C-alpha positions in Angstrom: -16.6 -25.7 -25.5 -18.5 -28.5 -26.1 -20.9 -30.7 -24.5 -20.0 -34.1 -24.2 -18.1 -37.0 -26.2 -18.6 -40.7 -26.5 -15.6 -42.2 -24.8 -12.7 -41.2 -22.2 -9.1 -42.5 -22.2 -9.5 -42.8 -18.5 -12.6 -42.7 -16.0 -13.3 -42.4 -12.2 -13.2 -46.1 -10.2 -9.9 -47.9 -11.7 -7.7 -45.2 -12.5 -4.9 -46.2 -15.3 -4.1 -45.0 -18.4 -4.8 -46.4 -21.8 -7.2 -49.2 -21.7 -7.3 -49.0 -17.8 -9.7 -46.8 -16.4 -8.6 -43.3 -15.0 -8.7 -42.9 -11.1 -10.9 -41.0 -8.9 -9.9 -38.4 -6.3 -11.0 -36.7 -3.4 -10.0 -33.3 -2.3 -9.7 -31.6 1.2 -12.1 -29.3 2.7 -14.9 -28.7 4.6 -18.9 -29.5 4.2 -19.1 -33.4 5.0 -18.1 -35.7 7.8 -14.8 -36.4 9.3 -11.6 -37.3 8.4 -8.1 -37.2 6.5 -7.4 -33.3 6.4 -7.5 -30.0 7.7 -11.1 -28.8 8.4 -11.5 -25.0 7.7 -15.1 -24.4 8.1 -17.2 -21.6 6.1 -17.4 -19.8 9.1 -13.9 -19.7 9.9 -12.2 -16.1 10.7 -9.8 -16.1 7.7 -11.9 -14.4 4.6 -12.4 -16.5 1.7 -9.8 -16.4 -1.3 -11.0 -14.6 -4.3 -11.2 -17.0 -7.3 -8.5 -16.4 -9.7 -10.8 -16.2 -12.5 -8.9 -15.3 -15.3 -10.6 -13.7 -18.4 -10.4 -17.0 -20.1 -11.9 -19.2 -17.6 -15.5 -19.9 -18.3 -18.1 -21.2 -15.3 -19.0 -24.9 -15.6 -20.6 -27.3 -12.9 -21.2 -30.9 -12.0 -23.4 -32.0 -9.4 -23.0 -28.5 -7.7 -19.4 -28.2 -7.9 -18.4 -25.3 -9.6 -15.3 -24.6 -11.5 -13.4 -22.5 -14.4 -12.6 -24.4 -17.5 -10.3 -22.4 -20.2 -12.6 -21.0 -22.8 -10.3 -23.0 -25.8 -10.8 -26.4 -24.0 -13.5 -28.9 -24.6 -15.9 -29.8 -21.6 -17.2 -33.3 -21.3 -20.1 -34.2 -18.7 -20.3 -38.1 -18.6 -21.4 -40.4 -15.4 -21.5 -37.7 -13.1 -18.0 -36.5 -13.7 -16.4 -33.6 -15.8 -13.4 -33.8 -17.8 -11.5 -30.3 -19.1 -9.3 -31.3 -22.4 -6.9 -29.2 -23.9 -6.8 -28.3 -27.3 -6.0 -31.0 -29.6 -6.7 -33.6 -27.1 -10.0 -35.7 -28.0 -10.0 -38.1 -25.4 -10.1 -37.5 -21.5 -6.2 -38.5 -21.2 -3.3 -37.0 -21.5 -3.2 -33.3 -20.4 -6.7 -33.6 -19.3 -8.5 -32.8 -15.7 -11.0 -34.3 -14.1 -13.6 -32.9 -11.4 -14.7 -36.0 -9.6 -17.8 -35.7 -7.1 -18.2 -38.4 -4.7 -14.8 -39.6 -5.9 -13.6 -42.0 -3.1 -17.5 -43.1 -2.7 -17.5 -44.1 -6.3 -13.9 -45.9 -6.4 -13.7 -49.9 -5.9 -11.0 -49.1 -3.1 -12.3 -45.8 -1.6 -9.0 -43.9 -3.3 -7.5 -41.7 -2.3 -9.5 -41.3 0.7 -8.6 -44.8 2.5 -5.7 -45.0 4.3 -4.7 -41.4 3.4 -3.5 -43.0 -0.2 -2.9 -39.2 -1.4 0.1 -39.0 1.5 1.8 -41.9 -0.1 4.6 -42.3 -3.0 2.2 -44.7 -4.9 -1.2 -42.7 -4.1 -1.1 -41.0 -7.4 -3.8 -43.5 -8.8 -6.1 -46.3 -7.6 -4.3 -48.7 -9.3 -0.8 -47.1 -9.8 0.8 -49.7 -12.2 0.7 -48.2 -15.7 2.7 -45.8 -17.3 0.8 -42.5 -18.6 3.7 -40.8 -20.3 2.9 -39.2 -23.7 5.1 -41.5 -25.5 3.3 -44.2 -24.4 -0.3 -42.8 -24.5 -2.7 -45.5 -25.7 0.1 -48.3 -25.6 -0.5 -51.3 -22.8 1.8 -53.0 -21.1 4.0 -50.3 -20.4 5.0 -50.5 -16.1 5.8 -48.2 -13.6 9.2 -48.4 -12.1 8.8 -45.9 -9.3 6.8 -42.5 -8.1 7.9 -39.9 -5.7 5.8 -37.2 -4.0 6.7 -33.7 -4.8 6.0 -30.6 -2.9 3.5 -28.4 -4.1 1.1 -26.1 -2.3 1.6 -24.1 0.6 4.1 -25.0 3.6 1.6 -27.4 4.7 0.9 -28.8 1.4 -2.8 -26.8 1.3 -4.1 -24.8 -1.6 -7.1 -22.6 -1.4 -10.3 -22.5 -3.4 -12.8 -19.9 -4.2 -15.2 -20.8 -1.5 -12.3 -20.6 0.9 -12.1 -24.3 1.7 -8.5 -25.8 1.9 -7.3 -29.0 -0.3 -4.7 -31.2 0.1 -2.6 -30.3 -2.9 -0.3 -33.2 -4.0 2.3 -33.9 -7.1 4.0 -37.2 -8.2 6.8 -37.7 -10.5 6.7 -41.2 -11.8 9.2 -43.1 -13.6 8.1 -45.7 -16.0 10.1 -48.9 -16.9 11.0 -47.5 -20.4 12.6 -44.4 -18.6 10.0 -42.1 -19.6 8.6 -39.9 -16.6 5.2 -38.1 -16.0 3.4 -36.0 -13.5 0.5 -36.4 -11.6 -1.6 -33.7 -9.6 -4.5 -34.0 -7.2 -6.5 -31.3 -5.0 -8.2 -33.3 -2.7 -11.2 -32.6 -0.1 -11.7 -35.6 2.0 -15.0 -34.5 3.7 -16.8 -32.9 0.6 -15.2 -36.2 -1.2 -14.3 -34.1 -4.1 -11.2 -34.5 -6.4 -9.8 -32.1 -9.0 -7.0 -34.5 -10.8 -4.6 -34.3 -13.7 -3.6 -38.0 -14.3 -1.0 -36.7 -16.8 0.4 -33.4 -16.4 1.1 -31.5 -20.1 3.9 -29.4 -18.6 2.9 -26.4 -21.0 -0.5 -26.1 -19.2 1.3 -26.4 -15.5 0.0 -23.1 -14.2 -3.5 -23.7 -16.1 -4.0 -26.8 -14.0 -3.5 -24.6 -10.8 -5.9 -21.8 -12.0 -8.8 -24.2 -12.8 -8.4 -26.0 -9.4 -8.3 -22.8 -7.2 -11.6 -21.6 -9.1 -13.4 -24.5 -7.7 -16.5 -23.8 -5.3 -18.5 -26.8 -3.7 -20.9 -24.4 -1.5 -23.7 -25.7 -3.7 -22.5 -29.2 -3.5 -22.5 -29.3 0.2 -25.5 -27.5 0.6 
């Protein structure tokens, strides 16, 4: 894993792929003020989940948010954000995972917290209008035709993290104007205002995304 790189294909704030900036997200859990989610406390009777922590995950952190990164992925820290890039990806774009402390606070539209955008078909990005498929990576002007939420997580659409907190786990299948499709994944802690976000999923890492997100621990961040 490396330290930082100079530029990112998408950054938090105005989430769109290519020339536009990447979206910031927020995960659901405890440790902050009100709103937008199940609110399991650190003191709840249900014991905290153990982190998956497979052997190939290495602990990294940003602003007190701890998470596991695959050993062979690159790790970039920039603008108080963390980007985990799979092998062969030189920018924080296709296949990458972002970890975003103060996600909604740093987004101009307060996305995805405002209006529970994470529960809406077009809530996959702050500005959900640009195709992010592999074939259109780096291209401008390819729009989105429609998006559909897909059930993930448990029966309530929740995922449990290493610190025992539960996030809103969401997935979208997005269809582009040219017929391409891509998937977006979000783990969202509204009260902590922390997000784990895969804005354009590489299907070969689908299980890895789950392992990364589930390893997150925001105890220090919320202290």
